[in-house]
GUMI-675856 format. One line per 2 residues: number of its first residue (from 1); for each residue x, y, z of N, C-alpha, C. Coordinates in pm, 1 decimal. Each point is the difference from the previous one (the first is absolute). Example, Ala and Ser with C-alpha at 12.3 -4.5 7.8 and 13.67 -1.06 7.14 Angstrom:
2
1 = 1319.0 -569.0 780.0 -89.0 119.0 0.0 90.0 120.0 0.0; -35.0 105.0 -72.0 82.0 119.0 6.0 -77.0 109.0 73.0 $
% end
This chain:
261
1 = 191.9 -2794.0 -446.2 -27.5 -140.3 -30.0 -1.9 -80.8 128.6; -36.7 -127.5 -12.1 2.7 -84.8 118.7 144.2 -40.2 29.7 $
3 = 18.0 -77.0 107.7 135.3 -35.7 41.4 75.0 -75.4 -108.0; -72.4 -87.6 -71.6 66.3 -78.4 -103.9 39.2 88.1 -117.9 $
5 = -80.0 103.2 -25.7 27.1 84.4 -115.7 104.5 105.5 26.1; 27.8 31.5 128.1 94.7 104.8 33.2 140.5 -57.4 2.2 $
7 = 50.0 -27.4 -118.7 134.3 -53.3 -14.7 74.7 89.4 -97.0; 125.0 -25.0 -19.5 77.3 79.1 -95.1 -64.9 -10.8 -138.0 $
9 = -21.5 112.1 -75.9 52.3 132.8 34.2 -94.4 86.1 83.3; -110.4 -56.7 56.4 -96.6 80.5 73.0 59.8 70.2 120.2 $
11 = 71.9 -73.0 85.6 57.3 59.7 119.7 101.1 109.4 -30.9; 95.5 -23.0 -92.8 93.9 108.5 -33.5 -69.5 123.6 -55.6 $
13 = -105.1 -18.9 -77.9 -72.2 115.0 -54.2 -64.1 80.8 112.6; -57.2 -68.8 98.0 -60.1 68.4 113.3 105.8 74.2 79.4 $
15 = 117.6 -61.8 15.4 108.1 63.7 74.8 52.1 124.3 -71.5; 16.9 -10.1 -133.6 46.5 115.1 -76.5 -101.7 113.2 3.0 $
17 = -128.5 -37.1 -12.9 -103.7 101.6 2.9 -3.9 73.3 132.6; 18.8 -73.9 110.1 -0.8 60.7 133.3 118.7 93.8 17.1 $
19 = 116.3 -39.0 -53.4 118.2 85.2 10.5 -20.9 131.2 -74.7; -59.1 -8.9 -120.6 -26.6 121.4 -76.5 -103.7 86.9 71.3 $
21 = -95.5 -65.4 59.4 -105.3 69.2 75.8 61.8 83.0 112.8; 93.8 -61.6 72.1 64.5 67.6 111.5 74.0 124.9 -46.9 $
23 = 65.9 -9.0 -115.4 71.7 115.6 -53.4 -97.0 111.3 -38.9; -111.1 -36.3 -63.2 -95.7 100.0 -46.9 -76.4 65.4 114.1 $
25 = -10.2 -69.0 113.8 -73.4 57.0 113.1 63.8 128.2 50.0; 131.9 12.7 -22.2 69.8 118.7 46.4 -49.6 125.9 -70.3 $
27 = -56.6 -15.5 -119.5 -51.3 115.0 -73.8 -140.0 39.8 46.3; -65.9 -85.0 80.1 -133.7 30.0 49.2 -111.0 -30.0 -98.4 $
29 = 30.3 -72.8 -108.5 -102.6 -33.9 -99.2 -94.2 -106.1 55.7; -128.2 13.4 -31.4 -99.6 -98.5 43.8 -5.0 -117.0 -97.0 $
31 = -29.4 -118.5 52.0 -10.9 -120.8 -80.8 -139.3 -59.0 13.6; -55.5 -44.9 -110.6 -125.1 -75.1 1.5 33.7 -145.1 -32.5 $
33 = -19.8 -86.6 97.9 37.7 -140.3 -13.3 -124.6 -85.7 -16.2; 4.1 -91.5 -94.0 -112.0 -89.8 -26.0 39.7 -141.4 44.1 $
35 = -22.6 -34.5 128.3 47.8 -128.4 51.5 -100.0 -114.0 -23.6; 51.8 -112.1 -45.6 -81.8 -120.1 -18.7 77.5 -122.2 46.7 $
37 = -70.8 -96.1 55.5 52.3 -135.6 13.0 -57.1 -79.6 -116.0; 83.2 -77.9 -65.5 -42.7 -75.6 -117.7 37.6 -146.6 14.3 $
39 = -74.6 -85.1 -65.5 27.1 -144.3 -1.4 -47.1 -56.3 -133.8; 52.7 -112.4 -38.1 -39.1 -62.5 -126.1 -120.8 -91.5 20.4 $
41 = -94.1 8.6 -94.2 -117.8 -84.9 9.4 29.1 -136.6 -60.0; -105.4 -80.1 -14.2 19.3 -137.6 -47.7 51.3 -6.0 -143.7 $
43 = -16.4 108.4 -75.0 49.7 2.9 -138.1 141.1 55.9 -8.7; 54.7 41.2 111.9 133.1 57.6 0.7 2.7 150.0 -20.6 $
45 = -117.9 61.5 -14.9 -6.0 144.3 -21.0 11.2 71.8 133.9; 78.8 108.6 1.2 19.2 76.7 121.8 -122.4 87.1 25.7 $
47 = -56.8 -12.7 119.5 -120.6 72.9 36.3 23.8 80.7 128.5; -58.4 120.7 4.1 4.1 78.8 122.9 -98.6 -57.7 101.1 $
49 = 41.6 -6.7 125.7 -85.5 -51.1 106.4 -82.0 115.6 56.4; -128.2 2.9 -30.6 -86.5 111.3 40.4 -82.6 -37.8 122.1 $
51 = 69.4 -23.3 109.8 -64.5 -30.0 127.3 45.5 103.2 103.0; -78.4 21.6 105.1 42.9 95.6 103.0 134.6 -37.4 61.1 $
53 = 20.7 -128.5 24.5 125.1 -44.4 61.6 119.5 28.7 -91.1; -17.3 -26.0 -131.2 109.0 25.7 -94.4 29.4 149.5 -9.2 $
55 = -104.5 81.3 1.2 19.8 144.6 -8.7 69.9 52.5 124.7; -35.3 -50.6 117.8 64.0 45.0 123.1 149.0 -34.9 -0.4 $
57 = 32.0 -120.1 -46.3 139.7 -41.1 -3.2 79.0 81.8 -101.3; -58.6 22.3 -118.0 68.0 78.3 -103.1 19.6 143.9 44.5 $
59 = -98.2 56.4 69.8 11.8 138.0 48.5 109.3 12.3 104.3; 11.6 -100.3 85.4 104.6 1.4 102.1 138.4 -6.2 -64.1 $
61 = 14.1 -81.0 -105.9 128.5 -9.3 -69.9 34.4 134.1 -64.7; -99.1 62.4 -65.8 23.4 127.9 -67.4 39.5 107.9 99.3 $
63 = -61.5 -2.1 119.8 30.9 100.6 101.3 142.4 -14.6 52.2; 58.5 -119.3 -14.4 134.6 -25.1 50.5 110.0 27.3 -100.3 $
65 = -35.2 40.4 -121.6 101.6 28.6 -100.9 69.5 132.4 29.4; 131.5 3.3 -20.3 74.8 122.5 24.5 21.7 25.1 147.4 $
67 = 46.3 120.2 30.7 30.3 33.9 139.3 -114.2 71.3 69.7; -101.1 44.6 -75.1 -114.7 68.2 58.6 -121.7 -20.5 -90.2 $
69 = -117.9 5.6 59.4 -123.3 -9.3 -77.9 -71.7 135.2 -5.3; 72.2 107.3 36.6 -61.5 133.0 7.3 -48.0 49.4 -135.7 $
71 = 59.7 -51.2 -108.6 -35.7 47.0 -134.3 -71.1 -106.7 -81.6; -50.6 -102.7 65.6 -59.2 -114.2 -70.6 -151.9 5.3 0.6 $
73 = -59.7 -13.6 -117.8 -144.0 -18.8 -17.4 -22.2 -141.3 -52.9; -109.4 -61.5 41.9 -35.4 -133.3 -48.9 -111.5 9.8 -103.2 $
75 = 16.1 -70.6 -110.9 -106.7 -15.5 -99.8 -49.1 -143.6 12.3; -120.3 -16.5 53.2 -46.9 -134.1 31.6 -132.1 -28.4 -71.0 $
77 = -26.7 -128.1 -28.9 -126.4 -36.7 -64.2 -112.5 -8.8 101.6; -121.5 5.5 -49.1 -116.6 -19.3 85.8 -18.3 -149.7 22.8 $
79 = 4.9 -42.3 125.6 -16.4 -140.3 35.2 -113.0 -12.1 101.5; -43.1 -123.0 24.9 -101.0 -23.6 103.0 55.9 40.9 136.6 $
81 = -88.6 50.4 84.8 39.0 41.9 134.1 115.3 101.3 -6.6; -15.7 98.6 -89.7 106.4 97.8 -22.2 30.3 81.2 124.8 $
83 = -102.5 31.2 78.7 21.3 81.3 119.6 98.7 -67.2 94.8; -12.5 -131.0 15.4 93.6 -72.6 87.7 140.4 0.4 -58.5 $
85 = 9.7 -14.1 -132.1 131.2 -1.5 -64.6 69.7 135.0 13.4; -75.6 109.0 -17.8 60.6 132.7 8.4 35.6 37.5 142.9 $
87 = -67.9 -60.2 96.4 31.1 28.7 140.0 138.0 -52.1 38.9; 59.6 -83.6 -85.2 130.4 -57.6 30.0 114.9 91.8 -40.6 $
89 = -29.1 114.7 -60.3 105.9 91.9 -40.3 -36.3 142.1 38.9; 101.9 81.1 25.7 -21.7 142.1 28.0 38.8 86.7 -118.9 $
91 = 37.6 -61.1 -111.6 41.1 75.9 -117.7 -122.0 52.2 -75.7; 12.3 114.3 -67.7 -110.3 48.5 -84.0 -24.4 -94.8 -116.3 $
93 = -125.1 -9.4 -43.9 -39.6 -102.9 -96.4 -76.2 60.4 -116.8; 30.6 -49.2 -120.0 -78.7 25.9 -119.9 -65.1 -131.2 -40.7 $
95 = -130.3 0.6 -24.4 -70.6 -122.0 -35.4 0.3 -20.7 -150.7; 27.1 -123.5 -41.1 -2.8 -38.1 -140.4 -122.6 -86.1 -27.6 $
97 = -43.0 -0.2 -124.1 -116.1 -80.3 -36.5 27.3 -149.4 3.9; 126.0 -38.9 -25.8 33.4 -142.5 -1.4 -28.6 -64.0 -134.4 $
99 = 10.5 -130.6 -3.8 -22.8 -73.3 -123.3 -147.1 5.8 -40.6; -24.1 -6.6 -130.7 -136.4 2.4 -51.2 -69.8 -130.4 37.2 $
101 = -115.1 13.1 66.1 -73.6 -117.7 45.1 -108.5 -37.1 -100.0; -39.3 -127.5 3.7 -107.1 -45.3 -88.9 -133.5 62.2 40.0 $
103 = -20.1 16.5 130.4 -122.3 60.0 51.5 25.5 148.2 25.1; -31.4 84.3 -98.5 27.1 142.8 11.0 -82.0 65.6 110.4 $
105 = -125.7 -41.8 17.1 -84.2 58.6 104.0 59.6 -23.8 138.4; 49.8 -121.5 20.5 61.0 -32.3 128.8 127.6 80.6 21.8 $
107 = 74.3 21.8 -108.1 122.5 78.1 12.7 -29.6 145.7 34.1; -99.3 58.2 -65.7 -39.1 137.2 31.3 -48.2 11.9 144.5 $
109 = -73.1 -101.6 45.0 -49.4 0.6 138.0 116.0 -5.5 99.4; 105.2 -74.9 -34.1 115.6 -9.4 89.2 73.5 133.6 7.1 $
111 = 6.4 71.1 -113.2 62.9 131.9 1.0 -79.9 97.1 86.3; -132.1 -5.9 -13.2 -85.5 88.4 78.4 17.5 -27.2 149.0 $
113 = 10.8 -126.1 36.3 18.5 -36.9 139.6 135.1 49.9 51.3; 103.3 -11.6 -85.4 133.6 43.9 40.5 4.0 150.4 23.4 $
115 = -65.5 74.0 -87.4 -1.9 145.5 13.9 -87.4 44.2 115.7; -78.2 -91.1 54.0 -84.9 32.6 113.3 71.8 -7.8 133.7 $
117 = 126.3 -42.5 -1.9 76.0 -6.0 124.3 35.9 141.4 45.4; 40.4 13.1 126.7 41.2 130.4 50.4 114.0 54.2 -86.3 $
119 = -2.8 127.4 -27.2 108.7 57.3 -78.8 25.2 144.3 39.8; 122.5 42.2 -25.2 43.9 135.9 29.7 59.5 59.6 -126.0 $
121 = -37.3 122.6 -31.1 50.2 62.5 -122.4 38.1 145.0 26.1; 95.5 48.5 -79.1 42.9 139.1 5.2 -4.2 54.6 -142.1 $
123 = -63.4 114.1 -17.3 -9.1 63.8 -130.9 50.8 143.1 9.3; 81.0 37.9 -97.7 51.8 136.3 -8.2 -33.1 54.6 -138.8 $
125 = -52.9 121.5 -4.0 -38.0 60.5 -127.9 50.3 143.4 -8.0; 57.9 33.7 -113.9 47.0 136.9 -21.9 -55.9 48.8 -133.2 $
127 = -54.5 120.8 0.2 -52.8 60.4 -122.0 56.3 140.8 -15.2; 34.9 34.4 -122.2 49.9 134.7 -29.4 -84.8 60.9 -110.2 $
129 = -39.4 123.8 19.3 -83.6 69.6 -97.6 63.0 135.2 -32.9; 14.3 28.0 -128.6 51.4 128.8 -45.9 -100.6 53.8 -101.2 $
131 = -61.6 112.7 32.1 -108.8 49.0 -84.3 15.9 148.3 -28.9; -62.6 40.8 -108.2 -4.6 140.8 -38.3 -141.6 28.7 -50.0 $
133 = -78.1 69.3 81.6 -139.6 29.5 -33.7 -8.1 128.2 -83.1; 70.2 -0.5 -111.7 12.6 118.9 -82.4 -135.3 46.4 -54.2 $
135 = -84.0 -94.3 -38.7 -131.2 36.8 -54.9 -85.4 71.7 104.0; 5.1 -44.7 124.0 -77.3 65.2 105.9 47.4 142.0 24.0 $
137 = 130.7 21.9 -14.8 53.3 135.0 16.5 -44.2 89.4 -115.7; 5.7 -53.4 -122.7 -38.1 76.9 -117.8 -146.8 40.7 5.7 $
139 = -83.3 -89.8 52.2 -143.6 27.9 9.6 -35.1 85.6 121.3; 100.7 29.4 82.7 -24.3 82.6 116.9 -65.0 -71.9 114.6 $
141 = 1.1 -132.9 -4.7 -60.0 -76.8 109.1 86.2 3.4 124.8; 132.5 8.1 -18.8 92.0 12.1 113.3 108.2 99.9 -38.3 $
143 = 55.3 69.3 97.4 113.6 87.6 -21.8 -18.6 99.8 -111.4; 109.8 28.4 -67.2 -1.6 92.7 -112.4 76.7 -56.0 -117.3 $
145 = -44.1 28.5 -120.7 63.0 -55.9 -119.3 142.0 51.0 -18.5; 30.4 117.1 58.5 133.3 56.2 -17.7 106.4 -67.5 83.3 $
147 = -39.1 -82.2 94.3 95.1 -68.4 88.1 35.5 -134.6 -60.6; 125.7 -21.9 -42.6 36.9 -127.9 -62.9 -10.6 -119.0 94.2 $
149 = 7.9 25.3 129.6 -10.6 -110.1 96.1 -136.0 -9.6 63.3; -98.8 60.7 -62.1 -134.8 7.8 56.1 -54.6 -135.6 43.5 $
151 = 7.7 -99.2 -86.5 -62.2 -129.6 29.7 97.6 -113.7 15.0; 128.1 31.5 16.6 99.1 -107.3 12.5 13.3 -46.0 144.6 $
153 = 11.3 -130.0 16.4 24.9 -52.8 134.9 55.2 -141.2 -8.5; 65.1 -40.3 106.1 48.9 -137.2 17.1 -63.3 -56.6 126.4 $
155 = -40.6 -126.7 -7.9 -67.2 -63.0 113.2 54.1 -141.6 16.6; 34.9 -34.9 122.1 51.7 -133.0 32.0 -84.1 -62.1 110.7 $
157 = -24.1 -128.7 -12.6 -77.0 -71.2 102.3 71.9 -130.1 35.8; 23.7 -18.5 127.1 63.9 -121.1 50.5 -91.3 -64.3 102.8 $
159 = -31.0 -127.2 -21.2 -84.9 -75.2 93.1 66.5 -134.0 32.3; -5.7 -38.4 126.9 51.5 -129.4 44.1 -103.8 -63.2 92.6 $
161 = -32.8 -124.5 -25.8 -104.3 -66.4 77.8 45.4 -139.6 41.3; -28.7 -35.6 123.1 23.9 -135.2 51.0 -135.4 -60.5 34.9 $
163 = -22.2 -124.1 -43.3 -131.0 -64.0 21.4 18.4 -143.2 48.2; -80.4 -35.8 98.3 -4.7 -138.9 49.3 -142.2 -52.0 -17.6 $
165 = -11.1 -117.0 -60.1 -130.7 -60.9 -23.7 -7.2 -134.1 72.2; -103.5 -16.5 81.3 -21.3 -122.3 75.8 -104.1 -85.8 -71.2 $
167 = 42.5 -117.7 -44.1 -87.4 -96.9 -66.8 -71.6 60.5 -121.6; 65.3 96.9 -61.6 -55.4 64.2 -119.2 -136.4 64.3 28.2 $
169 = -25.4 28.4 127.3 -131.1 52.9 37.5 11.2 133.5 74.2; 83.7 5.6 102.5 16.3 121.4 79.0 131.5 66.5 -38.0 $
171 = -6.1 126.6 -39.5 119.0 72.2 -41.9 25.9 123.0 85.6; 127.9 25.4 26.7 42.3 118.9 73.1 107.7 69.7 -83.2 $
173 = -18.9 128.5 -27.4 92.7 75.4 -84.9 43.9 127.6 70.2; 129.1 29.8 -8.7 53.1 126.9 47.1 77.0 62.7 -114.8 $
175 = -35.7 122.0 -35.3 58.1 64.7 -117.7 44.3 141.7 33.4; 117.5 37.1 -51.5 49.9 136.9 12.3 2.1 63.3 -138.8 $
177 = -31.0 129.2 -6.5 -0.2 67.6 -129.1 66.3 136.1 11.2; 61.9 42.5 -109.1 68.3 129.3 -4.4 -19.4 58.1 -139.3 $
179 = -65.2 114.7 -7.0 -25.9 69.9 -125.8 76.5 131.3 3.8; 84.3 25.8 -99.9 78.9 122.9 0.4 26.8 44.2 -143.6 $
181 = 26.9 128.2 -16.1 22.7 51.5 -134.4 38.3 146.4 1.2; -1.8 61.3 -118.3 40.8 139.1 -15.2 -112.9 94.5 41.3 $
183 = 37.7 122.1 32.3 -98.3 99.6 39.9 -64.0 63.7 -123.2; -131.7 9.1 -0.9 -72.0 70.1 -104.9 -136.2 40.3 56.0 $
185 = -14.7 127.2 34.4 -124.0 48.2 60.5 -116.9 -3.0 -97.2; 28.8 -10.0 -130.7 -107.8 -8.0 -98.8 -65.4 -137.9 -1.7 $
187 = 74.5 -100.9 41.9 -47.2 -139.3 -8.1 -40.3 -53.2 136.9; 81.1 31.1 102.4 -22.9 -55.4 133.2 -53.6 107.4 93.0 $
189 = -90.7 -38.3 86.4 -63.6 94.3 91.2 92.4 35.9 116.6; -45.2 91.2 81.9 75.6 39.1 118.6 127.6 72.3 -37.1 $
191 = 113.1 -51.4 49.1 129.1 63.8 -26.1 60.5 -40.8 -133.6; -75.0 -73.9 -78.8 47.5 -37.6 -133.1 84.3 -123.9 -5.1 $
193 = 15.3 -68.4 111.0 78.8 -123.9 2.0 -94.3 -119.2 21.6; 25.0 -112.1 -68.1 -87.5 -116.4 14.5 41.7 -93.4 113.5 $
195 = 107.3 33.4 70.6 61.0 -93.0 94.5 -98.6 -46.2 106.8; -21.4 -130.3 4.9 -87.9 -61.8 100.1 57.3 -135.9 37.0 $
197 = -13.3 -39.2 126.6 44.7 -133.3 41.6 -86.2 -48.8 115.8; 9.9 -129.9 26.7 -79.3 -57.0 108.2 6.1 -150.2 3.0 $
199 = -88.3 -58.0 80.4 -9.7 -144.2 17.3 -144.5 -44.8 -19.2; -15.8 -122.1 -51.0 -132.8 -58.2 -16.4 0.3 -140.3 58.3 $
201 = -96.9 -29.2 85.6 -16.6 -133.6 55.4 -133.5 -58.8 -44.6; -1.0 -128.8 -24.8 -122.4 -62.5 -51.1 -15.3 -141.9 54.0 $
203 = -122.3 -34.6 33.8 -37.6 -136.6 36.0 -116.8 -39.0 -89.3; 7.3 -116.8 -63.3 -107.6 -39.4 -91.0 -29.9 -148.9 12.2 $
205 = -115.7 -37.0 -49.2 -48.6 -137.8 9.3 -57.8 -41.4 -135.0; 55.2 -106.8 -58.3 -48.8 -53.8 -126.9 -102.1 -109.2 28.5 $
207 = -117.4 11.6 -58.3 -110.6 -87.2 36.9 16.9 -144.0 -47.6; 47.5 -19.7 -124.5 6.5 -136.5 -55.1 135.5 -26.2 -64.5 $
209 = 106.5 -10.2 80.0 132.2 -23.0 -58.1 13.7 -137.1 -66.6; -86.2 -92.7 36.1 6.2 -133.8 -60.0 -76.6 -7.8 -131.6 $
211 = -58.3 111.3 -45.1 -71.7 -0.1 -127.1 -138.2 -61.1 5.5; -53.3 -20.3 120.4 -131.1 -64.6 14.4 -109.0 102.8 33.6 $
213 = 2.4 110.5 -72.6 -99.0 103.5 21.4 -135.9 -38.7 -56.6; -105.3 75.6 31.3 -135.6 -34.2 -44.6 -17.4 8.6 -151.0 $
215 = 88.0 75.0 -68.6 -10.3 14.5 -145.1 112.5 -71.2 -73.9; 67.4 -93.1 67.1 102.4 -77.6 -66.3 140.7 46.7 33.3 $
217 = 101.3 -71.9 -52.7 139.9 26.4 35.7 54.4 131.7 -54.0; -66.3 60.9 -98.6 49.3 124.5 -58.4 -55.1 123.6 70.4 $
219 = -75.9 -21.7 105.3 -59.8 112.4 74.1 57.6 4.1 140.9; 33.5 121.0 45.9 48.7 13.8 137.2 -27.9 141.1 49.6 $
221 = 14.0 19.3 129.9 -24.7 130.2 59.9 91.4 17.2 121.2; 29.9 124.7 29.9 86.4 31.7 113.8 -54.6 123.3 70.4 $
223 = 10.8 1.6 132.7 -34.7 117.5 79.3 121.5 36.4 84.2; 14.5 127.8 27.2 117.8 40.2 75.1 -15.2 135.6 64.9 $
225 = 93.7 29.0 88.7 5.3 127.4 70.9 138.2 58.7 -22.1; 4.7 126.4 -42.9 126.7 64.5 -34.8 9.0 135.6 68.5 $
227 = 116.7 29.3 57.3 21.3 128.8 65.6 127.4 63.2 -54.3; -8.1 126.2 -43.0 113.0 72.1 -57.3 36.7 118.2 89.4 $
229 = 128.9 11.1 32.1 51.3 108.4 83.4 98.5 81.7 -83.5; -19.3 131.3 -4.5 88.4 88.8 -75.7 99.6 68.8 92.9 $
231 = 128.6 -3.8 -38.8 101.3 74.9 72.0 21.1 136.4 -62.0; -19.9 7.9 -132.0 15.0 124.6 -73.6 -103.9 1.6 -110.9 $
233 = -52.2 119.3 -30.3 -98.7 11.3 -108.1 24.5 131.1 -74.4; 11.6 -10.7 -132.7 26.0 118.3 -83.6 118.1 81.9 51.7 $
235 = 105.8 -70.1 37.1 125.3 66.7 35.3 17.6 39.4 144.5; -102.7 -12.6 84.9 13.4 45.1 138.5 -76.9 -91.0 95.3 $
237 = 43.5 3.1 126.3 -69.7 -75.8 102.8 -111.6 82.6 63.2; 21.2 130.5 6.0 -98.4 88.6 62.2 -34.8 114.4 -95.5 $
239 = -127.8 37.3 3.5 -47.1 114.2 -78.1 40.2 -9.6 -148.0; -25.6 -115.6 -60.7 45.4 -20.2 -137.5 -80.3 81.8 -101.4 $
241 = -118.0 47.0 39.2 -83.3 75.0 -94.5 -8.4 148.5 33.0; 73.3 43.3 103.3 -5.4 140.2 39.4 -123.0 35.8 79.0 $
243 = -86.5 -97.0 24.4 -123.9 25.6 74.3 -5.1 -79.3 129.8; 115.6 -54.7 41.4 6.3 -70.2 127.5 -14.9 -150.9 -6.7 $
245 = -12.5 -56.8 -119.4 -16.7 -145.2 -11.9 134.8 -70.7 16.9; -1.2 -109.4 73.9 120.8 -79.8 22.7 -5.5 -130.7 -77.6 $
247 = 117.9 -59.0 -19.1 5.9 -126.9 -73.4 -85.3 -106.2 67.1; 0.1 -3.5 133.5 -75.9 -101.3 74.0 -150.5 12.0 -21.8 $
249 = -45.9 116.5 -46.1 -143.4 16.2 -25.6 -47.3 -87.9 -115.4; 94.7 -50.4 -80.6 -35.0 -86.5 -112.2 2.3 -148.8 36.4 $
251 = 35.5 -31.3 124.8 -3.7 -140.1 42.3 -140.0 -56.3 -24.5; -4.5 -123.2 -48.2 -130.5 -53.4 -40.5 -13.6 -147.0 37.0 $
253 = -118.2 -37.0 47.5 -36.7 -138.3 26.7 -101.5 -42.3 -106.1; 28.3 -111.9 -65.8 -84.0 -42.0 -112.2 -39.8 -146.2 15.3 $
255 = -128.2 -25.7 -7.7 -53.4 -135.6 -5.8 -31.0 -29.9 -146.3; 57.1 -107.7 -53.0 -15.7 -24.6 -142.5 -35.5 -144.9 -28.3 $
257 = -45.5 -22.6 -120.2 -23.4 -134.8 -50.9 27.0 -2.3 -148.6; 45.1 -113.7 -51.5 9.6 -15.4 -145.1 -52.5 -135.3 -40.6 $
259 = -44.9 -5.3 -122.5 -56.1 -122.3 -56.1 76.0 -32.1 -127.8; 44.7 -122.8 -13.3 72.5 -44.1 -119.1 -78.3 -112.3 -67.9 $
261 = -7.1 6.8 -131.1 -70.6 -107.8 -74.2 57.6 -8.6 -140.0 $
% end
């Protein structure tokens, strides 16, 4: 609230909340804080101040709660000149839609502009697969029908990617991947193990991040260059197929494009 509104019981509540925050920080739990400065309008109704200056001040107050801000995330509304407002804090941010506006088109445009600012993201994905290709064994397509483990296998895939996007137009991605699982020579080539790992780097360019493409706002296109390096392939770094092939022989450079509509 404003200075006039921050009176008892507002101040004691803030003090109690900060004390509890300090105690909980010892557990390492993350907090998502939704900071607002508010003031009463001419009708006496309490309103959130959705200006860059108000957001910067509220973010600074939120960052000062407790003994550390290491576990604090900010949940902030989309305001005008958002890039300047966010530059005032080093805390990670989640963007909120904010109050419902009378002009929906203008509100959607403001969200699009906000998402067009520089951003950094990290994605982690894990997949587990457990399969039994019993029918293929029975039909004699792989192995032998007399082997109960003929078509059984387990497969795990772990991928982690970090991406930085400049002005929602130029993107740089670095990704690591690790594929591993059980041995089954009936299913996997070479030594029968699926184990493969490596790194992938990518640079890409989005043609119309502002939605002003030649076919309208629902059409866009991207071009990029991607390079994949293998450290291990099918369970080995060298001679994975018994014929002298190495994991590095699968390294690949790819020029790509995609179209969205």
